[in-house]
N, C-alpha and C positions, 0 to 999 in steps of 0.2 A: 477646616480642618485639612492640614498638608498632607499630601500622598506620602504613604508607606515606603521607607527606603529599605527596599529587601538588601539583606547582606549576602543573598544567595541569587546567583541567576535567576531568571524568571521560572526557567523550565525544571529547574532543579528545587525550587521553593513550593510549586505545584507538584512534583513528584514526592517531594516531602512531605506536603500536606495530606495527600492522598495514601501515602505509605503509613504516616501515624494514623488516622484513621481505620487503616487495615489491621495496624498492629493492636491498637486499644480494644479492638474488637473481638480478638483473642487472647489478649494478655490481661489477667485480673489483677496484675501489680502495677498497672500502668501508670499510675498516680505516683509510685515509688520511682519509676524510669522516669518520669518526665523531666524532672533536671536535666537528664541528659541530652534528649530532644532540645530544649529549650536554650542550651548552651549555644547552639548553632545560630539562634539570633540572638539579636540585642533585646536587655530589658525592657523593651517600649510597649507600652500598653496596648498597643494595634497590634502589633506583633503578636502577643500574648493571648489577645482577643481570637486571633486565628485558630490557636490551639485548642481554646476553649469551644471554639466553633467545631472543631474534629471530635472534641468530647460528645459534645451533643449529636452530633450525627452518627457517632459508633453507639449511642443509647437508642437510635431509630428515632429520634424525635424531629420529623420533615418538617413540618411547618415551621417550629420553632427556628430550625437550622437554616430556614430559606428567609426567615425575616431578619435572622442575625446578620446572614450573608448578605442581604441587600443593603442592611446599615454600614456594612463593613466596605461594598463596593464602592463606597464614597470617599474610601480612603486609598484607593489605588488609582494612579493617574496613567495607568496603562491597561488601555481597553482590551487589547489582545491577552493579557495576563488575566485580565477580568472574566473573560469569556473561558479561558481555559482552566481558570480555581471553579468557575460555576460549574463547568462540564464535570470535573472531579467530584464536587460535592453530588451533584444528580446521579451521576454513575454510580456513588454508594449507597443510593437509595434504589438501585437499579431504574432508574427513569428514562427511559428512551429519548428524552430530549438532551441528554447529554451529548450525543452525537452530533447535534446542531450547534450546540455552544462550542465542542472544538472544532468543527469546520470553520465556524465563524472567526475562532480565535486565530489559525490557521491562515484564512484569508487575509487576515491582519497582519500577519507576521511576514506573508509574502510580499504584501504591498509595502510593507518598511523594508523590504530586502533582509529580513531576519529570516534567512533560511535554515539555519541550524534549528532554531525554535518550530519551524514550521514543521521540519524534517521529524523532529521528535513526537510532534503530535500527530502525524501521520504514520508514522510508525507505531504510536500507542492504539490508533484506530485500528490498522490492521491487525495489532494482536487480538482486539475485541472481535474482527471480523475478517478471519484470513482469507478468505474466497472475496472480497471485495476487488474489483478489477480495478475500479476508479481510484483507490487508494494506492495500487501499486504504480498507477501512471501518473499521480500525482507526484508519489516518491521520485521517480526518474526525472520528471521535469525538475523538481527541487535538486536533486543530487546532480544534473546537468549544470543547472546555476552555480552549484558549488564547485562543479568540476571533480567529485569525489568519483574517479571512474570505476573502483572499486564495487561501490555502491550500486550504480548504474548498471553495471554488467549483472551484479547478482539479482537486480530486481527486475530487470529485462529478461533473465533465465527465469524467474517465477511468473512475469507475465505470460511468458509463451506457454508455460506448462499448464497453468491455469486456464488460458483461451481455449489451448486444443481440449483439456479435458472436458471442457463445458461445450466442445465444440462449435465454438466462436472462429470458424477458421477464416473467415474473410478479414475478421480482426486482427487475426494471428499473422495472416500473410501481409498485412497494412503495417501491423509493428516490424516485422521482418525487412519489408521494404524500409521504414523509417531509420531502422537501426542494424542495417545490414552487416556493418562492421561489428557488431557484437555477437553475431551468430555464428555458429560453427557450420559446416557444409552438411553435417547430419542434421541439424536443425531446422537448417533452411529445405532440406529435402523433406523433411518429416512433413513440415507443415503443408508445404508445396503438394506433396502426394496426397495428404488428406482431403487438402482443398480440391485436389484435381478429381478423385473419386465422388466427391460430394457433388461436383458439376458434373461430370458425367452423367450422373444419375436423374440431372434435373433437365426438363424442357425449356427452362428458361433461358438457358444461355444456347447460344447459337453454335455451332459447329467450328466457328473459325476462332472463337475466343476458346473453345475447349482445347483445338490443336495448339493454340498460343500455352495456355497452361501446361500441356503434355510436354511441349518443347523446354519449358523453363524448369519442369520438373525433372526432366533428363539430363538438364545440364546442371542442376543441383548435384544429383546422382551422381554424375561423372567427376565432381570435384572431391568425391570422398573416396579415398584410398583402399576400399574394399568392394569387389565387385559381387558379394551376396546381397547388399541391398538393391542394387540395381537389377539382378535377376530374380528375386522375390517380387519388386514391381513389377517386373515383365509377366511373370507367372500369373499374378493377379490379373494384369491385364486382359491376357490370353484367356484366362477363366470368366472374366465379367464383360470385357469389352474388344471383341475379335476386331472390330475395324479399327479403333484406335490402339490395339496392339500392331496391327501392321503399320500404321503411320510411326508407330514407335520404331519399328525395325528399319524403317525406310529412313528416318532421322537418323540413327545410330549410324546405318552405313553411310550417310551423306559426313558425318563427324568424323568417322573414321581415316 
C-alpha cells in the first residue's frame, strides 16, 4: 500500500482531522456538510477513510476507532505525522496517552528540522496544559532555531512569570542569566529581589553568597529609571534583615 499523499501540510491535516471530529460531535447535520470538508482532500479512498474514522470517533466508538487507526497507520510514510494524528485520536477520547504521542511527534519533527511543525505541537500541548514549564522552554528552543524573535520574547516573558508565580526562583534567575537580552531591568530586578529574600531566609547559603546576590539585586534596581523600586526594596530589607540593609547602604555609597 502506498503512502497517503496529503494535499495539505501535515500540521494542517492533523488540525483538520481533529477539528472535524469536534465539529461532527456537535453538529447533527454533519453528513450533509461532509461534502464541504471532503473538497479539501482528493477523492482518494484512503483520505475518505480518515474522515470516516473521524465520524467513528465522534460516535464514541473507541475500540473500533483505534483498530481502524492502526490499519490506516500503514498508509502513512511520515512517522511524526502518524504520532500527531494518534495524539488527536486519543485526545478525542480524553486519553492521557495523547500527550506522549504529541511529544514523540514533536521530537521527530525537531530531529528532521521541521521546526514549524514541532512548534505547532508544543503550542497545542501548552493550550492543553498552560502552566507546563517544559513546554514553554521547548517553544523558546524551537523559536530560537527558527530565529522568530517575537515568539522568543513572548515565551520568555511567559516563562519568567510562570517560574516566579510557582516560586521557582533559582530557575527564573537562570533563565534571566541565559536570556538577559530579553529581560527588562524591572524583570531582572524583580527576579533577583525575590530570589535574594528567599536565600536570606535560608541557612543553606553562606553570607558571602548572600552578599553577592544583594549587590546584583541593587545593580538591577539601579538600572530602573524609578527610585521607588529601590526605596521599597531598602525598606523591606531594613524591616527584615538589618545586617544586609547596612551592607546595602554601604554598597550604594560606594556606587555613588
